[in-house]
Structure formats: C-alpha cells, structure tokens
PAVEXLUM-68463 format. One record per atom (N, C-alpha, C): residue number from 0; chain; z, x, y. Coordinates in steps of 0.2 Angstrom, whole numbers, plus 5000, padded with zeros to 4 digits. Example, Ala and Ser with C-alpha at 12.3 -4.5 7.8 and 13.67 -1.06 7.14 Angstrom:
# residues 2
LUMBA resi chain    Z    X    Y
LUMBA    0     A 5039 5066 4972
LUMBA    0     A 5039 5062 4978
LUMBA    0     A 5039 5066 4984
LUMBA    1     A 5035 5064 4989
LUMBA    1     A 5036 5068 4995
LUMBA    1     A 5039 5064 5000
# end
This chain:
# residues 146
LUMBA resi chain    Z    X    Y
LUMBA    0     A 5232 5227 5112
LUMBA    0     A 5233 5230 5119
LUMBA    0     A 5240 5229 5121
LUMBA    1     A 5242 5234 5125
LUMBA    1     A 5249 5235 5128
LUMBA    1     A 5248 5235 5135
LUMBA    2     A 5251 5230 5138
LUMBA    2     A 5250 5229 5146
LUMBA    2     A 5257 5231 5149
LUMBA    3     A 5256 5235 5154
LUMBA    3     A 5262 5237 5157
LUMBA    3     A 5261 5236 5165
LUMBA    4     A 5266 5232 5168
LUMBA    4     A 5265 5231 5175
LUMBA    4     A 5271 5235 5178
LUMBA    5     A 5269 5239 5183
LUMBA    5     A 5273 5243 5188
LUMBA    5     A 5273 5239 5194
LUMBA    6     A 5279 5237 5196
LUMBA    6     A 5280 5233 5202
LUMBA    6     A 5283 5237 5208
LUMBA    7     A 5289 5238 5208
LUMBA    7     A 5292 5242 5214
LUMBA    7     A 5299 5245 5212
LUMBA    8     A 5300 5250 5216
LUMBA    8     A 5306 5254 5215
LUMBA    8     A 5310 5254 5221
LUMBA    9     A 5315 5249 5222
LUMBA    9     A 5318 5249 5229
LUMBA    9     A 5323 5255 5229
LUMBA   10     A 5324 5258 5235
LUMBA   10     A 5329 5263 5237
LUMBA   10     A 5329 5269 5233
LUMBA   11     A 5323 5272 5232
LUMBA   11     A 5323 5278 5228
LUMBA   11     A 5328 5283 5232
LUMBA   12     A 5331 5287 5228
LUMBA   12     A 5336 5292 5231
LUMBA   12     A 5332 5298 5232
LUMBA   13     A 5329 5299 5238
LUMBA   13     A 5325 5304 5240
LUMBA   13     A 5328 5309 5245
LUMBA   14     A 5335 5308 5246
LUMBA   14     A 5338 5312 5251
LUMBA   14     A 5338 5320 5249
LUMBA   15     A 5338 5321 5243
LUMBA   15     A 5339 5328 5241
LUMBA   15     A 5333 5332 5241
LUMBA   16     A 5327 5329 5242
LUMBA   16     A 5321 5332 5242
LUMBA   16     A 5320 5335 5249
LUMBA   17     A 5317 5341 5250
LUMBA   17     A 5316 5344 5256
LUMBA   17     A 5310 5340 5260
LUMBA   18     A 5305 5338 5256
LUMBA   18     A 5300 5333 5259
LUMBA   18     A 5297 5329 5254
LUMBA   19     A 5295 5323 5256
LUMBA   19     A 5292 5318 5251
LUMBA   19     A 5285 5316 5253
LUMBA   20     A 5280 5318 5249
LUMBA   20     A 5274 5316 5251
LUMBA   20     A 5272 5308 5249
LUMBA   21     A 5274 5307 5243
LUMBA   21     A 5274 5300 5240
LUMBA   21     A 5275 5299 5233
LUMBA   22     A 5279 5294 5231
LUMBA   22     A 5280 5293 5224
LUMBA   22     A 5275 5290 5220
LUMBA   23     A 5275 5291 5214
LUMBA   23     A 5270 5288 5209
LUMBA   23     A 5274 5288 5202
LUMBA   24     A 5271 5284 5198
LUMBA   24     A 5274 5283 5191
LUMBA   24     A 5269 5285 5186
LUMBA   25     A 5271 5290 5182
LUMBA   25     A 5267 5292 5176
LUMBA   25     A 5270 5289 5170
LUMBA   26     A 5265 5285 5166
LUMBA   26     A 5267 5282 5160
LUMBA   26     A 5264 5285 5154
LUMBA   27     A 5268 5287 5149
LUMBA   27     A 5265 5290 5143
LUMBA   27     A 5267 5285 5137
LUMBA   28     A 5262 5283 5134
LUMBA   28     A 5263 5279 5128
LUMBA   28     A 5263 5284 5122
LUMBA   29     A 5268 5284 5118
LUMBA   29     A 5268 5289 5112
LUMBA   29     A 5268 5285 5106
LUMBA   30     A 5263 5285 5101
LUMBA   30     A 5263 5282 5095
LUMBA   30     A 5264 5286 5089
LUMBA   31     A 5268 5285 5085
LUMBA   31     A 5270 5289 5079
LUMBA   31     A 5277 5291 5079
LUMBA   32     A 5279 5293 5073
LUMBA   32     A 5286 5295 5072
LUMBA   32     A 5288 5302 5074
LUMBA   33     A 5283 5306 5075
LUMBA   33     A 5284 5313 5077
LUMBA   33     A 5284 5313 5085
LUMBA   34     A 5288 5317 5088
LUMBA   34     A 5288 5317 5095
LUMBA   34     A 5284 5323 5098
LUMBA   35     A 5281 5327 5093
LUMBA   35     A 5277 5333 5095
LUMBA   35     A 5270 5332 5097
LUMBA   36     A 5267 5337 5099
LUMBA   36     A 5260 5336 5101
LUMBA   36     A 5256 5341 5097
LUMBA   37     A 5249 5341 5098
LUMBA   37     A 5245 5345 5094
LUMBA   37     A 5242 5341 5088
LUMBA   38     A 5239 5345 5083
LUMBA   38     A 5236 5342 5078
LUMBA   38     A 5240 5343 5071
LUMBA   39     A 5239 5339 5066
LUMBA   39     A 5242 5339 5060
LUMBA   39     A 5242 5346 5057
LUMBA   40     A 5247 5348 5054
LUMBA   40     A 5247 5355 5051
LUMBA   40     A 5252 5354 5045
LUMBA   41     A 5253 5360 5042
LUMBA   41     A 5259 5360 5037
LUMBA   41     A 5264 5365 5039
LUMBA   42     A 5270 5363 5037
LUMBA   42     A 5276 5367 5039
LUMBA   42     A 5277 5372 5034
LUMBA   43     A 5282 5376 5035
LUMBA   43     A 5283 5382 5030
LUMBA   43     A 5285 5379 5023
LUMBA   44     A 5287 5373 5022
LUMBA   44     A 5289 5370 5016
LUMBA   44     A 5283 5367 5012
LUMBA   45     A 5277 5367 5016
LUMBA   45     A 5271 5364 5013
LUMBA   45     A 5270 5356 5014
LUMBA   46     A 5275 5353 5018
LUMBA   46     A 5275 5346 5020
LUMBA   46     A 5270 5346 5026
LUMBA   47     A 5266 5341 5026
LUMBA   47     A 5262 5340 5032
LUMBA   47     A 5266 5338 5038
LUMBA   48     A 5265 5340 5044
LUMBA   48     A 5269 5338 5050
LUMBA   48     A 5264 5333 5054
LUMBA   49     A 5266 5327 5054
LUMBA   49     A 5262 5322 5058
LUMBA   49     A 5264 5323 5065
LUMBA   50     A 5259 5322 5069
LUMBA   50     A 5260 5322 5076
LUMBA   50     A 5259 5315 5080
LUMBA   51     A 5262 5314 5085
LUMBA   51     A 5261 5308 5089
LUMBA   51     A 5255 5308 5093
LUMBA   52     A 5252 5302 5094
LUMBA   52     A 5246 5302 5098
LUMBA   52     A 5249 5300 5105
LUMBA   53     A 5247 5303 5110
LUMBA   53     A 5249 5301 5117
LUMBA   53     A 5244 5299 5121
LUMBA   54     A 5245 5294 5125
LUMBA   54     A 5240 5291 5130
LUMBA   54     A 5244 5291 5137
LUMBA   55     A 5241 5294 5142
LUMBA   55     A 5245 5294 5148
LUMBA   55     A 5241 5292 5154
LUMBA   56     A 5244 5288 5158
LUMBA   56     A 5241 5285 5165
LUMBA   56     A 5246 5286 5170
LUMBA   57     A 5243 5285 5176
LUMBA   57     A 5248 5285 5182
LUMBA   57     A 5246 5280 5187
LUMBA   58     A 5251 5278 5191
LUMBA   58     A 5249 5273 5196
LUMBA   58     A 5247 5277 5202
LUMBA   59     A 5245 5273 5207
LUMBA   59     A 5243 5276 5214
LUMBA   59     A 5249 5279 5217
LUMBA   60     A 5248 5284 5221
LUMBA   60     A 5254 5287 5225
LUMBA   60     A 5255 5283 5232
LUMBA   61     A 5261 5281 5233
LUMBA   61     A 5263 5277 5239
LUMBA   61     A 5266 5282 5244
LUMBA   62     A 5262 5284 5249
LUMBA   62     A 5264 5289 5254
LUMBA   62     A 5270 5287 5258
LUMBA   63     A 5274 5292 5259
LUMBA   63     A 5280 5292 5264
LUMBA   63     A 5284 5286 5264
LUMBA   64     A 5286 5284 5258
LUMBA   64     A 5291 5278 5257
LUMBA   64     A 5296 5279 5252
LUMBA   65     A 5302 5277 5253
LUMBA   65     A 5307 5277 5248
LUMBA   65     A 5308 5270 5245
LUMBA   66     A 5304 5265 5247
LUMBA   66     A 5303 5259 5244
LUMBA   66     A 5296 5257 5242
LUMBA   67     A 5294 5261 5237
LUMBA   67     A 5287 5260 5235
LUMBA   67     A 5286 5253 5232
LUMBA   68     A 5280 5250 5233
LUMBA   68     A 5278 5244 5230
LUMBA   68     A 5271 5245 5226
LUMBA   69     A 5271 5244 5220
LUMBA   69     A 5265 5244 5216
LUMBA   69     A 5264 5237 5213
LUMBA   70     A 5258 5235 5213
LUMBA   70     A 5256 5229 5209
LUMBA   70     A 5251 5231 5205
LUMBA   71     A 5252 5235 5200
LUMBA   71     A 5247 5238 5196
LUMBA   71     A 5248 5236 5188
LUMBA   72     A 5243 5235 5185
LUMBA   72     A 5244 5234 5178
LUMBA   72     A 5240 5240 5174
LUMBA   73     A 5244 5244 5170
LUMBA   73     A 5241 5249 5166
LUMBA   73     A 5240 5247 5159
LUMBA   74     A 5234 5247 5157
LUMBA   74     A 5233 5244 5150
LUMBA   74     A 5232 5250 5145
LUMBA   75     A 5235 5249 5139
LUMBA   75     A 5235 5254 5134
LUMBA   75     A 5232 5251 5128
LUMBA   76     A 5228 5253 5124
LUMBA   76     A 5226 5251 5118
LUMBA   76     A 5230 5253 5112
LUMBA   77     A 5235 5249 5110
LUMBA   77     A 5240 5250 5105
LUMBA   77     A 5239 5244 5100
LUMBA   78     A 5238 5246 5094
LUMBA   78     A 5238 5241 5088
LUMBA   78     A 5245 5238 5087
LUMBA   79     A 5245 5232 5086
LUMBA   79     A 5251 5229 5085
LUMBA   79     A 5255 5232 5079
LUMBA   80     A 5252 5234 5074
LUMBA   80     A 5255 5237 5068
LUMBA   80     A 5258 5244 5070
LUMBA   81     A 5257 5247 5076
LUMBA   81     A 5260 5253 5078
LUMBA   81     A 5265 5252 5083
LUMBA   82     A 5266 5246 5085
LUMBA   82     A 5271 5245 5090
LUMBA   82     A 5279 5247 5088
LUMBA   83     A 5280 5246 5082
LUMBA   83     A 5287 5247 5079
LUMBA   83     A 5289 5254 5080
LUMBA   84     A 5284 5259 5080
LUMBA   84     A 5285 5266 5080
LUMBA   84     A 5282 5269 5086
LUMBA   85     A 5282 5265 5092
LUMBA   85     A 5279 5267 5098
LUMBA   85     A 5285 5267 5104
LUMBA   86     A 5284 5272 5108
LUMBA   86     A 5288 5271 5114
LUMBA   86     A 5284 5273 5121
LUMBA   87     A 5287 5270 5126
LUMBA   87     A 5284 5271 5133
LUMBA   87     A 5289 5275 5137
LUMBA   88     A 5286 5280 5140
LUMBA   88     A 5290 5284 5144
LUMBA   88     A 5288 5283 5151
LUMBA   89     A 5292 5281 5156
LUMBA   89     A 5290 5280 5163
LUMBA   89     A 5294 5286 5167
LUMBA   90     A 5290 5290 5170
LUMBA   90     A 5293 5295 5174
LUMBA   90     A 5291 5294 5182
LUMBA   91     A 5295 5294 5186
LUMBA   91     A 5294 5293 5193
LUMBA   91     A 5294 5300 5196
LUMBA   92     A 5288 5302 5200
LUMBA   92     A 5288 5308 5203
LUMBA   92     A 5286 5308 5211
LUMBA   93     A 5288 5313 5215
LUMBA   93     A 5286 5313 5221
LUMBA   93     A 5280 5318 5221
LUMBA   94     A 5274 5316 5224
LUMBA   94     A 5268 5320 5224
LUMBA   94     A 5269 5326 5228
LUMBA   95     A 5268 5332 5225
LUMBA   95     A 5269 5338 5229
LUMBA   95     A 5263 5340 5233
LUMBA   96     A 5265 5343 5239
LUMBA   96     A 5259 5345 5243
LUMBA   96     A 5255 5351 5240
LUMBA   97     A 5259 5355 5237
LUMBA   97     A 5256 5361 5234
LUMBA   97     A 5254 5361 5226
LUMBA   98     A 5254 5355 5224
LUMBA   98     A 5252 5354 5217
LUMBA   98     A 5258 5353 5212
LUMBA   99     A 5264 5354 5214
LUMBA   99     A 5270 5354 5210
LUMBA   99     A 5273 5347 5211
LUMBA  100     A 5273 5342 5207
LUMBA  100     A 5276 5336 5207
LUMBA  100     A 5284 5336 5206
LUMBA  101     A 5288 5333 5210
LUMBA  101     A 5295 5333 5209
LUMBA  101     A 5297 5327 5206
LUMBA  102     A 5300 5328 5200
LUMBA  102     A 5303 5322 5196
LUMBA  102     A 5309 5319 5199
LUMBA  103     A 5309 5312 5200
LUMBA  103     A 5314 5308 5203
LUMBA  103     A 5318 5305 5198
LUMBA  104     A 5315 5302 5193
LUMBA  104     A 5319 5298 5188
LUMBA  104     A 5314 5296 5182
LUMBA  105     A 5318 5294 5177
LUMBA  105     A 5314 5291 5171
LUMBA  105     A 5317 5286 5167
LUMBA  106     A 5314 5283 5163
LUMBA  106     A 5317 5279 5158
LUMBA  106     A 5312 5278 5152
LUMBA  107     A 5315 5277 5146
LUMBA  107     A 5311 5277 5140
LUMBA  107     A 5312 5270 5137
LUMBA  108     A 5307 5267 5135
LUMBA  108     A 5307 5260 5132
LUMBA  108     A 5303 5260 5125
LUMBA  109     A 5307 5259 5120
LUMBA  109     A 5303 5259 5113
LUMBA  109     A 5308 5260 5108
LUMBA  110     A 5305 5262 5102
LUMBA  110     A 5308 5263 5096
LUMBA  110     A 5314 5268 5096
LUMBA  111     A 5315 5272 5100
LUMBA  111     A 5320 5277 5100
LUMBA  111     A 5325 5276 5106
LUMBA  112     A 5324 5270 5110
LUMBA  112     A 5328 5269 5115
LUMBA  112     A 5335 5266 5113
LUMBA  113     A 5339 5265 5118
LUMBA  113     A 5346 5262 5116
LUMBA  113     A 5347 5257 5122
LUMBA  114     A 5352 5253 5121
LUMBA  114     A 5354 5248 5126
LUMBA  114     A 5349 5243 5128
LUMBA  115     A 5348 5241 5134
LUMBA  115     A 5343 5236 5136
LUMBA  115     A 5336 5238 5135
LUMBA  116     A 5335 5244 5135
LUMBA  116     A 5328 5247 5134
LUMBA  116     A 5326 5245 5127
LUMBA  117     A 5330 5246 5122
LUMBA  117     A 5329 5245 5115
LUMBA  117     A 5328 5237 5114
LUMBA  118     A 5333 5234 5117
LUMBA  118     A 5333 5226 5116
LUMBA  118     A 5326 5224 5119
LUMBA  119     A 5324 5226 5124
LUMBA  119     A 5318 5224 5127
LUMBA  119     A 5312 5225 5122
LUMBA  120     A 5312 5231 5120
LUMBA  120     A 5306 5233 5115
LUMBA  120     A 5306 5229 5109
LUMBA  121     A 5312 5228 5106
LUMBA  121     A 5313 5224 5100
LUMBA  121     A 5310 5217 5101
LUMBA  122     A 5312 5214 5107
LUMBA  122     A 5310 5207 5109
LUMBA  122     A 5302 5207 5109
LUMBA  123     A 5299 5212 5112
LUMBA  123     A 5292 5212 5113
LUMBA  123     A 5289 5213 5106
LUMBA  124     A 5291 5217 5102
LUMBA  124     A 5288 5218 5095
LUMBA  124     A 5289 5211 5091
LUMBA  125     A 5295 5208 5091
LUMBA  125     A 5297 5203 5087
LUMBA  125     A 5293 5196 5090
LUMBA  126     A 5293 5195 5096
LUMBA  126     A 5291 5189 5099
LUMBA  126     A 5283 5189 5100
LUMBA  127     A 5280 5195 5100
LUMBA  127     A 5273 5196 5101
LUMBA  127     A 5271 5193 5108
LUMBA  128     A 5275 5194 5113
LUMBA  128     A 5273 5191 5119
LUMBA  128     A 5275 5196 5125
LUMBA  129     A 5272 5196 5130
LUMBA  129     A 5274 5200 5136
LUMBA  129     A 5280 5197 5139
LUMBA  130     A 5285 5201 5142
LUMBA  130     A 5290 5199 5146
LUMBA  130     A 5292 5204 5151
LUMBA  131     A 5294 5202 5156
LUMBA  131     A 5296 5206 5162
LUMBA  131     A 5304 5207 5162
LUMBA  132     A 5306 5213 5162
LUMBA  132     A 5313 5215 5163
LUMBA  132     A 5313 5221 5168
LUMBA  133     A 5319 5222 5171
LUMBA  133     A 5320 5227 5175
LUMBA  133     A 5324 5233 5171
LUMBA  134     A 5322 5239 5173
LUMBA  134     A 5325 5245 5169
LUMBA  134     A 5327 5250 5175
LUMBA  135     A 5333 5253 5174
LUMBA  135     A 5336 5258 5178
LUMBA  135     A 5333 5264 5177
LUMBA  136     A 5331 5268 5182
LUMBA  136     A 5329 5275 5181
LUMBA  136     A 5335 5279 5180
LUMBA  137     A 5334 5284 5175
LUMBA  137     A 5340 5289 5174
LUMBA  137     A 5337 5296 5177
LUMBA  138     A 5342 5300 5178
LUMBA  138     A 5340 5307 5181
LUMBA  138     A 5335 5310 5177
LUMBA  139     A 5330 5314 5180
LUMBA  139     A 5325 5317 5176
LUMBA  139     A 5328 5322 5171
LUMBA  140     A 5324 5322 5165
LUMBA  140     A 5326 5327 5160
LUMBA  140     A 5319 5330 5158
LUMBA  141     A 5319 5332 5151
LUMBA  141     A 5313 5335 5148
LUMBA  141     A 5307 5330 5148
LUMBA  142     A 5308 5324 5148
LUMBA  142     A 5303 5319 5148
LUMBA  142     A 5298 5320 5154
LUMBA  143     A 5301 5320 5160
LUMBA  143     A 5298 5321 5166
LUMBA  143     A 5294 5328 5167
LUMBA  144     A 5297 5333 5163
LUMBA  144     A 5295 5340 5164
LUMBA  144     A 5288 5341 5160
LUMBA  145     A 5287 5336 5155
LUMBA  145     A 5281 5337 5150
LUMBA  145     A 5275 5336 5154
# end
C-alpha cells in the first residue's frame, strides 16, 4: 500500500485567476517504466511497447480560500516491488464553475524526479517506511493538463 497525506498549501498564488471556486489536489500514481497510456502493443520495429498503469484520486475541494487545509489520506495499492519504477504526480487545480479546472501548480515525486523529490522517494523505497516532507509546487506544465 502507498499512503499519501495531503495537508495544506499556504498562500496559493491565485491573484492571476479571474475567479477561484476552490482548490483541490489531483494525485496520479504511475507504475511502470513507460509514461504513456493505453494498452500494450507493438511498435513499428516489432518490439512490444509497455504501458504504465495509472491510478488517480483527488482531494475534496476547499471553497473560496487561498490557504486550503486538507487532512486527507489517499491510499493507493502499489506493490513494494513496483515502487522503484513508480512516480506520484500531484497537481493543484482551481475547481472551475463551468467544468474547466484551472491548473495552479504541480510536483512529481518518484523514480524520474530530481532534487529533494528524488531524495524523498529513494528514502521511502530504501527505508520501507512512511515519512513526511514538504515539497514546493512548480508552475503547471503538461502533467496538470493530462
């Protein structure tokens, strides 16, 4: 099992948004060496293309706040033998009134991370224990758009 606790995001930079309904965190756990989606197939060279398995959950939406507080545990079933080739994408969104969620920021923790995010992931895999660390959100990119 993989336990992920989302606590709070102080001082979200929401000034640029025309209106904010409420922030939430979308968490995607990606298991496997390929970043793509879909099913296994073969490429033009005859090699099978493996696909990553994705599991996605989201926190509750915290209405009209730039200092949201979540005390939620999101639990994902990930076998320990798959952790070395797994990553967790956290993307923060503002819940859109008309169905379009506005990305606010993101971070990726896992096998393809760098810096503190990679250090944290390697510690979790090696020590086989849960540990809490703060991670900074980066400006939204393609991760949030998926």
